[in-house]
All heavy atoms as an XYZ file, in Angstrom:
949
protein
N      33.504     87.562    -17.124
C      34.320     87.253    -18.232
C      35.636     87.960    -18.021
O      35.696     89.055    -17.592
C      33.668     87.747    -19.532
C      34.538     87.479    -20.704
S      33.839     87.932    -22.301
C      33.781     89.696    -22.199
N      36.718     87.277    -18.424
C      38.051     87.809    -18.352
C      38.541     87.977    -19.808
O      38.144     87.275    -20.691
C      38.953     86.843    -17.609
C      38.516     86.589    -16.146
C      39.378     85.449    -15.573
C      38.632     87.850    -15.283
N      39.414     88.892    -19.992
C      39.872     89.143    -21.360
C      41.397     89.272    -21.285
O      41.974     89.956    -20.481
C      39.298     90.441    -21.900
C      39.766     90.841    -23.240
C      38.907     91.924    -23.799
N      37.681     91.308    -24.250
C      36.676     91.977    -24.749
N      36.683     93.253    -24.831
N      35.560     91.314    -25.049
N      42.049     88.587    -22.270
C      43.497     88.634    -22.400
C      43.798     89.138    -23.816
O      43.141     88.709    -24.733
C      44.124     87.282    -22.186
C      44.148     86.765    -20.799
C      44.894     85.466    -20.679
O      45.553     85.046    -21.657
O      44.781     84.881    -19.604
N      44.794     89.966    -23.921
C      45.244     90.368    -25.249
C      46.701     90.069    -25.340
O      47.456     90.342    -24.456
C      44.991     91.934    -25.449
C      45.551     92.366    -26.781
C      43.582     92.270    -25.295
N      47.107     89.431    -26.463
C      48.481     89.031    -26.594
C      49.394     90.234    -26.762
O      48.914     91.287    -27.068
C      48.633     88.083    -27.753
O      48.399     88.750    -28.976
N      50.687     90.015    -26.647
C      51.643     91.094    -26.720
C      51.591     91.769    -28.098
O      51.774     93.008    -28.186
C      53.053     90.561    -26.445
N      51.353     91.055    -29.150
C      51.312     91.662    -30.458
C      49.874     92.156    -30.863
O      49.668     92.612    -31.946
C      51.828     90.689    -31.550
C      50.964     89.480    -31.700
O      49.839     89.371    -31.159
N      51.449     88.495    -32.421
N      48.946     92.056    -29.939
C      47.558     92.509    -30.092
C      46.843     91.855    -31.313
O      45.779     92.344    -31.737
C      47.484     94.009    -30.234
O      47.929     94.607    -29.073
N      47.377     90.803    -31.839
C      46.710     90.107    -32.958
C      45.678     89.111    -32.451
O      44.807     88.715    -33.184
C      47.734     89.400    -33.824
N      45.776     88.714    -31.219
C      44.890     87.709    -30.672
C      44.284     88.197    -29.379
O      44.985     88.700    -28.471
C      45.666     86.441    -30.397
C      44.891     85.295    -29.714
C      43.867     84.793    -30.667
C      45.860     84.169    -29.333
N      42.965     88.173    -29.316
C      42.266     88.512    -28.085
C      41.514     87.255    -27.624
O      40.766     86.648    -28.429
C      41.274     89.620    -28.365
C      40.401     90.016    -27.191
C      39.479     91.160    -27.518
O      39.899     92.152    -28.016
N      38.203     90.970    -27.241
N      41.688     86.888    -26.419
C      41.059     85.677    -25.882
C      40.134     86.110    -24.743
O      40.528     86.733    -23.783
C      42.105     84.674    -25.327
C      41.444     83.502    -24.718
C      43.084     84.272    -26.436
N      38.835     85.771    -24.917
C      37.852     85.977    -23.854
C      37.506     84.621    -23.297
O      37.310     83.662    -24.058
C      36.561     86.617    -24.391
C      36.815     88.043    -24.898
O      37.758     88.669    -24.461
O      35.976     88.519    -25.696
N      37.400     84.507    -21.973
C      36.969     83.236    -21.385
C      36.213     83.493    -20.129
O      36.294     84.510    -19.475
C      38.189     82.358    -21.156
C      39.229     82.897    -20.204
C      39.209     82.564    -18.853
C      40.217     83.772    -20.654
C      40.132     83.077    -17.976
C      41.137     84.276    -19.773
C      41.129     83.926    -18.470
O      42.080     84.462    -17.593
N      35.407     82.536    -19.771
C      34.602     82.574    -18.531
C      34.242     81.156    -18.149
O      34.323     80.241    -18.964
C      33.362     83.433    -18.713
C      32.553     83.112    -19.969
C      31.605     82.148    -19.967
C      32.846     83.815    -21.138
C      30.906     81.867    -21.116
C      32.153     83.532    -22.285
C      31.167     82.559    -22.300
N      33.880     80.957    -16.916
C      33.566     79.614    -16.421
C      32.056     79.286    -16.580
O      31.677     78.140    -16.735
C      33.980     79.373    -14.990
O      33.376     80.369    -14.199
C      35.488     79.464    -14.885
N      31.224     80.313    -16.545
C      29.753     80.090    -16.694
C      29.062     81.368    -17.128
O      29.453     82.456    -16.771
C      29.180     79.670    -15.325
C      27.696     79.428    -15.375
C      27.169     78.265    -15.925
C      26.827     80.412    -14.945
C      25.801     78.063    -16.046
C      25.433     80.229    -15.028
C      24.950     79.025    -15.546
N      28.088     81.148    -17.973
C      27.258     82.260    -18.422
C      25.823     81.758    -18.601
O      25.645     80.648    -19.140
C      27.799     82.865    -19.732
O      26.858     83.831    -20.206
N      24.838     82.495    -18.164
C      23.438     82.083    -18.388
C      23.138     82.008    -19.882
O      22.348     81.169    -20.289
C      22.512     83.097    -17.746
C      22.512     83.058    -16.216
C      21.841     81.815    -15.661
O      21.074     81.162    -16.334
N      22.206     81.485    -14.439
N      23.723     82.891    -20.667
C      23.526     82.876    -22.110
C      24.780     83.281    -22.789
O      25.304     84.415    -22.641
C      22.389     83.871    -22.508
O      22.298     83.931    -23.892
N      25.309     82.339    -23.557
C      26.583     82.640    -24.276
C      26.406     83.096    -25.694
O      27.391     83.368    -26.359
C      27.535     81.420    -24.180
C      26.942     80.201    -24.923
C      27.909     81.077    -22.748
C      27.931     79.053    -25.103
N      25.189     83.168    -26.183
C      24.934     83.507    -27.560
C      25.590     84.802    -27.974
O      26.155     84.900    -29.066
C      23.412     83.527    -27.837
N      25.543     85.860    -27.150
C      26.119     87.144    -27.536
C      27.656     86.987    -27.658
O      28.277     87.578    -28.546
C      25.798     88.219    -26.521
C      24.344     88.611    -26.561
O      23.694     88.428    -27.597
O      23.795     89.145    -25.552
N      28.294     86.239    -26.779
C      29.718     86.018    -26.880
C      30.089     85.267    -28.153
O      31.036     85.584    -28.869
C      30.248     85.217    -25.658
C      30.061     85.914    -24.347
C      29.182     85.446    -23.421
C      30.791     87.084    -24.050
C      29.000     86.081    -22.214
C      30.622     87.738    -22.857
C      29.726     87.219    -21.902
O      29.569     87.854    -20.708
N      29.268     84.253    -28.467
C      29.525     83.412    -29.629
C      29.353     84.280    -30.931
O      30.171     84.161    -31.835
C      28.595     82.198    -29.693
C      28.943     81.253    -28.508
C      28.663     81.461    -30.996
C      27.919     80.143    -28.343
N      28.318     85.090    -30.981
C      28.109     85.929    -32.164
C      29.312     86.803    -32.498
O      29.588     87.097    -33.632
C      26.891     86.801    -31.986
C      25.586     86.095    -32.203
C      24.421     87.062    -32.163
N      23.202     86.323    -32.046
C      22.528     85.989    -30.919
N      23.047     86.415    -29.749
N      21.446     85.342    -30.905
N      30.015     87.307    -31.426
C      31.118     88.179    -31.635
C      32.487     87.463    -31.858
O      33.437     88.062    -32.257
C      31.248     89.147    -30.495
C      30.079     90.121    -30.386
C      30.266     91.146    -29.307
O      31.387     91.362    -28.908
O      29.223     91.711    -28.904
N      32.472     86.167    -31.644
C      33.728     85.376    -31.715
C      34.077     85.071    -33.167
O      33.223     84.807    -33.999
C      33.590     84.117    -30.900
N      35.349     84.956    -33.422
C      35.814     84.455    -34.712
C      36.149     82.984    -34.611
O      36.222     82.271    -35.629
C      37.051     85.241    -35.235
O      38.080     85.214    -34.301
N      36.365     82.441    -33.412
C      36.573     81.066    -33.161
C      36.133     80.765    -31.752
O      36.417     81.522    -30.812
C      38.084     80.704    -33.266
C      38.505     79.323    -32.812
C      37.941     78.244    -33.731
C      40.002     79.224    -32.706
N      35.401     79.653    -31.515
C      34.917     79.237    -30.192
C      35.675     77.988    -29.814
O      35.744     77.035    -30.611
C      33.414     79.030    -30.196
C      33.003     78.483    -28.856
C      32.655     80.300    -30.533
N      36.223     77.994    -28.619
C      36.810     76.781    -28.018
C      35.941     76.466    -26.858
O      35.814     77.308    -25.932
C      38.270     76.969    -27.614
C      39.099     77.335    -28.851
C      38.797     75.697    -26.961
C      40.564     77.730    -28.538
N      35.394     75.289    -26.829
C      34.378     74.923    -25.795
C      34.544     73.509    -25.263
O      35.208     72.713    -25.886
C      32.957     75.098    -26.417
O      31.942     74.686    -25.546
N      33.881     73.258    -24.151
C      33.789     71.882    -23.642
C      32.799     71.165    -24.600
O      32.230     71.746    -25.549
C      33.298     71.867    -22.219
C      31.860     72.135    -22.067
N      30.950     71.284    -21.467
C      31.068     73.193    -22.413
C      29.758     71.762    -21.473
N      29.805     72.961    -22.047
N      32.625     69.878    -24.393
C      31.874     69.050    -25.371
C      30.394     68.904    -24.993
O      29.744     67.926    -25.432
C      32.529     67.705    -25.526
N      29.841     69.803    -24.235
C      28.389     69.730    -23.958
C      27.571     69.975    -25.178
O      27.904     70.853    -25.976
N      26.514     69.224    -25.357
C      25.686     69.306    -26.565
C      25.107     70.703    -26.746
O      25.015     71.190    -27.875
C      24.642     68.229    -26.594
O      23.775     68.374    -25.461
N      24.695     71.337    -25.667
C      24.153     72.680    -25.758
C      25.165     73.700    -26.323
O      24.815     74.445    -27.220
N      26.355     73.628    -25.812
C      27.412     74.552    -26.302
C      27.762     74.251    -27.760
O      27.930     75.159    -28.553
C      28.690     74.375    -25.431
O      28.396     74.719    -24.091
N      27.846     72.979    -28.071
C      28.174     72.549    -29.455
C      27.131     73.091    -30.412
O      27.433     73.751    -31.404
C      28.332     71.071    -29.572
C      29.634     70.562    -28.890
C      28.335     70.625    -31.052
C      29.765     69.070    -28.809
N      25.879     72.740    -30.192
C      24.836     73.062    -31.150
C      24.537     74.553    -31.180
O      24.137     75.061    -32.245
C      23.596     72.170    -30.920
C      23.815     70.753    -31.374
C      23.825     69.723    -30.433
C      24.047     70.476    -32.718
C      24.068     68.447    -30.817
C      24.292     69.187    -33.094
C      24.298     68.147    -32.182
N      24.636     75.228    -30.052
C      24.468     76.689    -30.070
C      25.500     77.360    -30.979
O      25.218     78.214    -31.774
C      24.552     77.265    -28.666
C      24.388     78.759    -28.551
C      22.912     79.206    -28.650
O      22.040     78.340    -28.730
O      22.694     80.442    -28.672
N      26.728     76.922    -30.838
C      27.823     77.471    -31.671
C      27.653     77.156    -33.137
O      27.767     77.995    -34.013
C      29.200     76.976    -31.162
O      29.320     77.308    -29.757
C      30.326     77.595    -31.945
N      27.347     75.876    -33.398
C      27.117     75.502    -34.818
C      25.907     76.204    -35.410
O      25.918     76.603    -36.593
C      26.910     73.967    -34.915
C      28.187     73.140    -34.582
C      27.834     71.628    -34.646
C      29.340     73.487    -35.509
N      24.857     76.362    -34.647
C      23.671     77.067    -35.107
C      23.976     78.485    -35.534
O      23.435     79.026    -36.478
C      22.575     77.040    -34.050
C      21.245     77.686    -34.487
C      20.198     77.655    -33.368
N      20.580     78.521    -32.226
C      20.437     79.847    -32.206
N      19.945     80.489    -33.285
N      20.792     80.542    -31.150
N      24.922     79.124    -34.776
C      25.307     80.505    -35.054
C      26.391     80.569    -36.131
O      26.875     81.645    -36.479
C      25.769     81.197    -33.786
C      24.625     81.406    -32.768
C      25.218     81.906    -31.449
C      23.610     82.404    -33.304
N      26.799     79.397    -36.659
C      27.736     79.401    -37.797
C      29.155     79.766    -37.505
O      29.884     80.270    -38.327
N      29.572     79.543    -36.251
C      30.955     79.885    -35.869
C      31.823     78.670    -35.873
O      31.424     77.585    -35.479
C      30.943     80.527    -34.453
C      30.192     81.834    -34.369
C      30.875     82.873    -35.238
C      30.136     84.213    -35.204
N      30.906     85.285    -35.695
N      33.107     78.805    -36.259
C      34.014     77.695    -36.185
C      34.262     77.315    -34.747
O      34.280     78.153    -33.830
C      35.331     78.256    -36.792
C      35.147     79.696    -37.036
C      33.696     80.059    -36.785
N      34.385     76.025    -34.520
C      34.388     75.489    -33.129
C      35.482     74.433    -32.958
O      35.601     73.507    -33.830
C      32.987     74.873    -32.869
C      32.765     74.124    -31.587
C      33.014     75.046    -30.332
C      31.420     73.549    -31.556
N      36.199     74.560    -31.858
C      37.069     73.456    -31.404
C      36.422     73.009    -30.089
O      36.277     73.778    -29.159
C      38.512     73.936    -31.141
C      39.139     74.439    -32.398
C      39.324     72.805    -30.545
C      40.543     75.035    -32.240
N      36.124     71.724    -30.029
C      35.546     71.117    -28.824
C      36.657     70.368    -28.087
O      37.379     69.565    -28.676
C      34.418     70.146    -29.207
C      33.955     69.322    -28.034
C      33.264     70.906    -29.800
N      36.781     70.657    -26.816
C      37.756     69.992    -25.964
C      37.034     68.987    -25.082
O      36.212     69.351    -24.256
C      38.534     70.991    -25.110
C      39.599     70.297    -24.249
C      39.195     72.091    -25.952
N      37.316     67.724    -25.336
C      36.646     66.650    -24.673
C      37.194     66.353    -23.271
O      38.399     66.297    -23.110
C      36.692     65.340    -25.552
C      36.128     64.144    -24.829
C      35.999     65.550    -26.905
N      36.279     66.205    -22.329
C      36.700     65.856    -20.948
C      36.837     64.323    -20.885
O      35.791     63.624    -20.892
C      35.638     66.358    -19.975
C      35.952     65.992    -18.523
O      36.919     65.263    -18.238
N      35.208     66.528    -17.614
N      38.007     63.852    -20.847
C      38.247     62.393    -20.881
C      37.941     61.754    -19.527
O      37.957     60.506    -19.456
C      39.703     62.137    -21.241
C      39.976     62.596    -22.695
C      41.478     62.423    -23.048
O      42.308     62.735    -22.202
O      41.716     61.964    -24.143
N      37.656     62.512    -18.489
C      37.405     61.922    -17.171
C      35.979     61.435    -16.986
O      35.626     60.844    -15.984
C      37.757     62.948    -16.083
C      39.229     63.280    -16.046
O      40.051     62.416    -16.469
O      39.564     64.399    -15.598
N      35.102     61.739    -17.981
C      33.714     61.334    -17.812
C      33.523     59.880    -18.150
O      34.108     59.339    -19.119
C      32.824     62.167    -18.772
C      32.767     63.683    -18.505
C      31.956     64.369    -19.609
C      32.237     63.913    -17.154
N      32.719     59.184    -17.378
C      32.377     57.808    -17.676
C      31.241     57.802    -18.725
O      30.472     58.729    -18.795
C      31.937     57.066    -16.416
C      33.014     56.909    -15.424
S      32.512     56.147    -13.880
C      31.770     54.664    -14.416
N      31.138     56.768    -19.550
C      30.149     56.688    -20.592
C      30.157     58.039    -21.389
O      29.155     58.734    -21.388
C      28.745     56.420    -20.051
C      28.512     54.958    -19.807
O      29.194     54.145    -20.382
O      27.576     54.658    -18.992
N      31.279     58.322    -21.929
C      31.495     59.696    -22.450
C      30.716     59.927    -23.772
O      31.267     59.931    -24.854
C      33.008     59.876    -22.665
C      33.326     61.343    -22.738
O      32.443     62.186    -22.956
N      34.602     61.650    -22.556
N      29.439     60.238    -23.637
C      28.590     60.573    -24.775
C      29.064     61.877    -25.410
O      28.855     62.109    -26.586
C      27.147     60.632    -24.431
C      26.824     61.685    -23.457
N      26.997     61.555    -22.066
C      26.383     62.968    -23.594
C      26.647     62.686    -21.470
N      26.287     63.542    -22.330
N      29.692     62.760    -24.616
C      30.156     64.023    -25.167
C      31.312     63.771    -26.129
O      31.344     64.371    -27.229
C      30.722     64.920    -24.033
C      29.618     65.459    -23.119
C      30.164     66.468    -22.114
O      31.383     66.616    -21.959
N      29.265     67.117    -21.424
N      32.156     62.786    -25.861
C      33.225     62.437    -26.790
C      32.624     61.841    -28.058
O      33.096     62.189    -29.146
C      34.142     61.383    -26.090
O      35.119     60.916    -26.999
N      31.626     61.028    -27.935
C      31.032     60.396    -29.126
C      30.391     61.465    -30.014
O      30.593     61.429    -31.244
C      29.945     59.410    -28.672
C      30.531     58.181    -27.984
C      29.449     57.312    -27.387
O      28.239     57.604    -27.560
O      29.812     56.363    -26.700
N      29.707     62.443    -29.393
C      29.079     63.495    -30.203
C      30.145     64.360    -30.869
O      30.075     64.638    -32.075
C      28.207     64.357    -29.276
C      27.591     65.631    -29.943
C      26.657     65.261    -31.083
C      26.839     66.481    -28.902
N      31.119     64.778    -30.109
C      32.202     65.625    -30.676
C      32.954     64.911    -31.768
O      33.212     65.533    -32.836
C      33.178     66.052    -29.545
N      33.287     63.665    -31.605
C      34.047     62.932    -32.598
C      33.203     62.724    -33.863
O      33.722     62.800    -34.997
C      34.553     61.622    -32.044
C      35.669     61.855    -31.018
C      36.042     60.642    -30.197
O      35.488     59.550    -30.442
O      36.884     60.774    -29.299
N      31.936     62.453    -33.718
C      31.048     62.271    -34.865
C      30.921     63.571    -35.683
O      31.049     63.533    -36.913
C      29.653     61.811    -34.446
C      28.657     61.631    -35.608
C      29.036     60.540    -36.583
O      29.725     59.568    -36.200
O      28.613     60.649    -37.763
N      30.750     64.698    -34.992
C      30.629     65.986    -35.709
C      31.979     66.391    -36.296
O      32.002     67.031    -37.337
C      30.113     67.060    -34.757
C      28.604     66.864    -34.382
C      28.230     67.819    -33.269
C      27.691     67.049    -35.591
N      33.075     66.015    -35.669
C      34.432     66.268    -36.288
C      34.608     65.389    -37.514
O      35.136     65.879    -38.494
C      35.500     65.960    -35.246
N      34.189     64.139    -37.446
C      34.283     63.264    -38.659
C      33.436     63.826    -39.777
O      33.831     63.674    -40.960
C      33.765     61.831    -38.312
C      34.718     61.059    -37.403
O      35.899     61.479    -37.288
O      34.290     60.026    -36.916
N      32.371     64.500    -39.516
C      31.528     65.115    -40.543
C      32.036     66.492    -40.928
O      31.400     67.178    -41.709
C      30.084     65.222    -40.051
C      29.444     63.872    -39.830
C      28.012     64.022    -39.349
N      27.417     62.713    -39.052
C      26.116     62.547    -39.081
N      25.275     63.526    -39.313
N      25.646     61.327    -38.802
N      33.121     66.910    -40.329
C      33.798     68.173    -40.587
C      33.016     69.418    -40.207
O      33.123     70.493    -40.825
C      34.245     68.260    -42.051
C      35.187     67.132    -42.461
C      35.863     67.391    -43.789
C      36.773     66.260    -44.220
N      37.821     65.939    -43.322
N      32.196     69.297    -39.168
C      31.452     70.476    -38.696
C      32.225     71.233    -37.572
O      31.930     72.386    -37.335
C      30.099     70.040    -38.137
C      29.209     69.435    -39.152
N      28.832     70.100    -40.358
C      28.553     68.242    -39.212
C      28.038     69.304    -41.045
N      27.835     68.187    -40.369
N      33.198     70.556    -36.966
C      34.019     71.138    -35.921
C      35.317     70.395    -35.803
O      35.513     69.403    -36.457
C      33.229     71.135    -34.606
C      32.705     69.747    -34.083
C      33.809     68.924    -33.376
C      31.582     69.990    -33.113
N      36.172     70.968    -35.001
C      37.441     70.292    -34.691
C      37.360     69.765    -33.269
O      36.727     70.421    -32.452
C      38.600     71.278    -34.811
C      38.831     71.865    -36.180
C      39.817     72.997    -36.139
C      39.226     70.814    -37.215
N      37.948     68.605    -33.049
C      37.894     67.979    -31.745
C      39.308     67.837    -31.175
O      40.192     67.469    -31.874
C      37.224     66.614    -31.893
S      36.915     65.733    -30.342
N      39.470     68.167    -29.860
C      40.764     68.075    -29.243
C      40.593     67.530    -27.823
O      39.480     67.418    -27.336
C      41.381     69.470    -29.162
N      41.660     67.165    -27.261
C      41.810     66.764    -25.855
C      42.596     67.913    -25.207
O      43.318     68.641    -25.880
C      42.494     65.428    -25.695
C      41.870     64.284    -26.480
C      40.479     63.941    -25.889
N      39.920     62.690    -26.373
C      39.092     62.594    -27.372
N      38.789     63.704    -28.087
N      38.567     61.452    -27.700
N      42.522     68.021    -23.878
C      43.353     69.067    -23.253
C      44.825     69.058    -23.692
O      45.407     70.115    -23.928
C      43.174     68.814    -21.741
C      41.835     68.152    -21.644
C      41.716     67.298    -22.878
N      45.364     67.883    -23.781
C      46.774     67.765    -24.115
C      47.094     67.988    -25.604
O      48.214     68.212    -26.000
C      47.386     66.443    -23.667
C      46.762     65.208    -24.306
C      45.526     64.703    -23.529
O      44.903     65.371    -22.745
N      45.220     63.430    -23.795
N      46.043     68.013    -26.476
C      46.250     68.236    -27.917
C      45.725     69.559    -28.391
O      45.767     69.894    -29.609
C      45.615     67.119    -28.763
O      44.167     67.175    -28.605
C      46.177     65.758    -28.360
N      45.151     70.409    -27.484
C      44.521     71.667    -27.892
C      45.520     72.552    -28.628
O      45.193     73.136    -29.687
C      43.882     72.379    -26.693
C      43.243     73.701    -27.015
C      42.142     73.575    -28.057
C      42.699     74.345    -25.713
N      46.695     72.760    -28.069
C      47.657     73.687    -28.707
C      48.004     73.194    -30.098
O      48.025     73.981    -31.054
C      48.892     73.795    -27.844
C      49.950     74.773    -28.396
C      51.120     74.926    -27.529
O      51.306     74.229    -26.563
N      51.967     75.876    -27.845
N      48.228     71.906    -30.235
C      48.530     71.339    -31.554
C      47.346     71.547    -32.514
O      47.559     71.872    -33.709
C      48.830     69.859    -31.389
C      49.127     69.107    -32.667
C      49.326     67.618    -32.400
O      49.997     67.258    -31.416
O      48.775     66.863    -33.182
N      46.155     71.313    -32.035
C      44.933     71.491    -32.882
C      44.804     72.916    -33.354
O      44.496     73.154    -34.569
C      43.688     71.091    -32.089
O      43.818     69.692    -31.670
C      42.450     71.222    -32.935
N      45.024     73.897    -32.483
C      44.945     75.311    -32.866
C      46.022     75.630    -33.880
O      45.736     76.304    -34.910
C      45.100     76.218    -31.636
C      45.247     77.698    -32.059
C      43.901     76.060    -30.734
N      47.221     75.163    -33.720
C      48.311     75.468    -34.678
C      48.039     74.850    -36.038
O      48.355     75.446    -37.071
C      49.656     74.977    -34.140
C      50.189     75.799    -33.018
C      51.531     75.245    -32.532
C      52.087     76.116    -31.424
N      53.376     75.545    -30.930
N      47.442     73.640    -36.065
C      47.246     72.942    -37.328
C      45.920     73.214    -37.969
O      45.679     72.726    -39.107
C      47.432     71.419    -37.070
N      45.034     73.922    -37.328
C      43.651     74.060    -37.813
C      43.598     74.770    -39.194
O      44.333     75.711    -39.409
C      42.729     74.713    -36.838
C      43.001     76.193    -36.620
S      41.921     76.854    -35.375
C      42.552     78.520    -35.250
N      42.720     74.315    -39.993
C      42.363     75.004    -41.242
C      40.834     75.137    -41.250
O      40.128     74.174    -41.579
C      42.830     74.235    -42.465
C      42.540     74.929    -43.762
O      41.827     75.955    -43.733
O      43.026     74.456    -44.829
N      40.372     76.319    -40.830
C      38.919     76.547    -40.738
C      38.188     76.484    -42.046
O      36.943     76.278    -42.063
C      38.645     77.849    -39.981
C      39.246     77.908    -38.558
C      38.948     79.311    -37.945
C      38.743     76.836    -37.698
N      38.874     76.570    -43.130
C      38.277     76.472    -44.468
C      37.785     75.024    -44.734
O      37.006     74.851    -45.672
C      39.271     76.930    -45.537
C      39.545     78.391    -45.451
O      38.624     79.211    -45.225
N      40.778     78.752    -45.594
N      38.277     74.054    -44.027
C      37.877     72.686    -44.217
C      36.590     72.326    -43.492
O      36.037     71.263    -43.667
C      38.960     71.703    -43.780
C      40.156     71.771    -44.709
O      40.020     72.059    -45.864
N      41.336     71.417    -44.171
N      36.094     73.241    -42.653
C      34.882     72.974    -41.886
C      33.635     73.168    -42.774
O      33.626     74.077    -43.568
C      34.779     73.865    -40.641
C      35.840     73.622    -39.579
C      35.655     74.584    -38.422
C      35.793     72.165    -39.079
N      32.667     72.329    -42.577
C      31.364     72.431    -43.307
C      30.296     72.983    -42.396
O      30.252     72.644    -41.234
C      30.980     71.023    -43.805
C      31.979     70.354    -44.737
C      31.538     68.919    -45.014
C      32.170     71.134    -46.023
N      29.392     73.753    -42.957
C      28.286     74.262    -42.119
C      27.409     73.106    -41.629
O      27.237     72.141    -42.335
C      27.470     75.135    -43.075
C      28.332     75.405    -44.249
C      29.327     74.282    -44.350
N      26.934     73.255    -40.446
C      26.033     72.244    -39.831
C      24.591     72.634    -40.178
O      24.151     73.774    -39.959
C      26.162     72.201    -38.318
C      25.182     71.279    -37.704
C      25.394     69.888    -37.727
C      24.023     71.763    -37.064
C      24.447     69.032    -37.173
C      23.098     70.893    -36.507
C      23.353     69.504    -36.528
O      22.443     68.682    -35.978
N      23.880     71.721    -40.824
C      22.500     71.923    -41.150
C      21.641     70.996    -40.306
O      21.694     69.825    -40.475
C      22.266     71.607    -42.662
C      23.162     72.402    -43.618
S      23.006     74.181    -43.456
C      21.445     74.463    -44.129
N      20.893     71.629    -39.342
C      20.023     70.799    -38.498
C      19.027     69.999    -39.306
O      18.521     70.443    -40.327
C      19.313     71.821    -37.600
C      20.017     73.087    -37.792
C      20.739     73.013    -39.133
N      18.767     68.764    -38.819
C      17.789     67.942    -39.479
C      16.361     68.373    -39.171
O      16.170     69.153    -38.257
N      15.448     67.839    -39.899
C      14.059     68.117    -39.693
C      13.449     66.969    -38.816
O      13.384     65.835    -39.260
C      13.312     68.223    -41.006
C      11.850     68.574    -40.849
O      11.423     68.800    -39.726
O      11.147     68.596    -41.908
N      13.053     67.294    -37.630
C      12.559     66.291    -36.698
C      11.087     65.977    -36.927
O      10.532     65.107    -36.223
C      12.750     66.747    -35.280
N      10.439     66.542    -37.902
C       9.002     66.390    -38.100
C       8.622     64.896    -38.291
O       7.650     64.433    -37.730
C       8.492     67.235    -39.259
C       6.985     67.166    -39.408
C       6.545     68.185    -40.401
C       5.057     68.128    -40.738
N       4.132     68.204    -39.622
N       9.429     64.201    -39.138
C       9.116     62.777    -39.356
C       9.209     61.941    -38.052
O       8.371     61.072    -37.848
C      10.054     62.201    -40.419
C       9.777     62.745    -41.788
C      10.725     62.107    -42.843
O      11.689     61.501    -42.508
N      10.366     62.316    -44.095
N      10.205     62.214    -37.256
C      10.345     61.500    -36.015
C       9.169     61.800    -35.053
O       8.593     60.878    -34.449
C      11.672     61.874    -35.313
C      11.796     61.247    -33.935
C      12.872     61.463    -36.188
N       8.788     63.062    -34.973
C       7.688     63.444    -34.121
C       6.395     62.794    -34.613
O       5.625     62.280    -33.812
C       7.541     65.020    -34.088
C       6.243     65.434    -33.416
C       8.748     65.630    -33.423
N       6.185     62.762    -35.944
C       4.996     62.151    -36.532
C       4.925     60.662    -36.114
O       3.897     60.137    -35.747
C       4.954     62.320    -38.022
O       4.939     63.740    -38.291
C       3.740     61.679    -38.646
N       6.055     60.006    -36.241
C       6.054     58.574    -35.893
C       5.856     58.269    -34.450
O       5.143     57.348    -34.064
C       7.366     57.956    -36.390
C       7.447     57.780    -37.860
C       8.687     57.085    -38.297
N       8.757     57.028    -39.758
C       9.455     56.168    -40.417
N      10.199     55.326    -39.799
N       9.418     56.169    -41.723
N       6.456     59.112    -33.589
C       6.231     58.953    -32.144
C       4.763     59.175    -31.812
O       4.150     58.421    -31.042
C       7.146     59.888    -31.364
C       8.643     59.403    -31.526
C       6.764     59.960    -29.879
C       9.640     60.345    -30.945
N       4.239     60.231    -32.375
C       2.808     60.552    -32.117
C       1.890     59.413    -32.567
O       0.952     59.024    -31.874
C       2.356     61.885    -32.805
C       2.842     63.076    -32.055
O       3.161     63.014    -30.855
N       2.902     64.216    -32.720
N       2.213     58.877    -33.766
C       1.375     57.750    -34.240
C       1.535     56.531    -33.374
O       0.544     55.897    -33.036
C       1.838     57.397    -35.711
C       1.057     56.295    -36.355
C       1.535     56.074    -37.764
C       0.658     54.972    -38.390
N       1.033     54.696    -39.819
N       2.728     56.244    -32.950
C       2.972     55.105    -32.056
C       2.206     55.232    -30.696
O       1.661     54.298    -30.186
C       4.457     54.942    -31.758
C       4.797     53.889    -30.813
C       4.785     52.523    -31.160
C       5.147     54.203    -29.494
C       5.111     51.517    -30.291
C       5.471     53.184    -28.575
C       5.424     51.858    -28.979
N       2.198     56.488    -30.207
C       1.530     56.763    -28.921
C       0.036     56.984    -29.071
O      -0.694     57.160    -28.055
C       2.209     58.005    -28.251
C       3.652     57.770    -27.832
C       4.235     59.071    -27.270
C       3.766     56.645    -26.791
N      -0.462     57.074    -30.334
C      -1.875     57.264    -30.507
C      -2.366     58.676    -30.476
O      -3.501     58.965    -30.334
N      -1.407     59.591    -30.600
C      -1.765     61.029    -30.635
C      -2.137     61.442    -32.009
O      -1.595     60.927    -33.013
C      -0.612     61.927    -30.133
C      -0.189     61.626    -28.714
C       1.141     61.572    -28.358
C      -1.143     61.490    -27.722
C       1.507     61.355    -27.048
C      -0.803     61.285    -26.412
C       0.567     61.210    -26.050
N      -3.026     62.438    -32.165
C      -3.440     62.885    -33.499
C      -2.289     63.623    -34.159
O      -1.437     64.211    -33.525
C      -4.602     63.845    -33.223
C      -4.453     64.260    -31.808
C      -3.711     63.129    -31.105
N      -2.275     63.581    -35.511
C      -1.300     64.369    -36.297
C      -1.645     65.834    -36.225
O      -2.800     66.160    -36.210
C      -1.300     63.923    -37.777
C      -0.747     62.530    -37.942
O       0.068     62.115    -37.119
O      -1.127     61.864    -38.950
N      -0.624     66.624    -36.176
C      -0.864     68.076    -36.188
C      -0.728     68.639    -37.583
O      -0.053     68.249    -38.426
C       0.165     68.801    -35.313
C      -0.167     68.593    -33.809
O      -1.294     68.279    -33.507
O       0.725     68.758    -33.018
């Protein structure tokens, strides 16, 4: 991990290219800026941290973009592109973000089990 501190010491930026577990970094962050991978998105939302997702536009069949844009539409995170990140940070109002509440997958699991002929638990 690398750390930068701005000249006025009001902003501290930590960044890294890979970590086996980013949960500790996320817990200490006041804002997370991440790629649009579902693991990174949901880990950050689960920990209740404000999130700006930067979508990689070079991906084909960009499901990451679809996920990020849907969650942004629901006001759980902010979505940016590399060329709009600075503008997004300047314009952001984190008070407009809504907490993400994970759904209950029990009904889906029950239906799949029933369809496959597995007993209910």
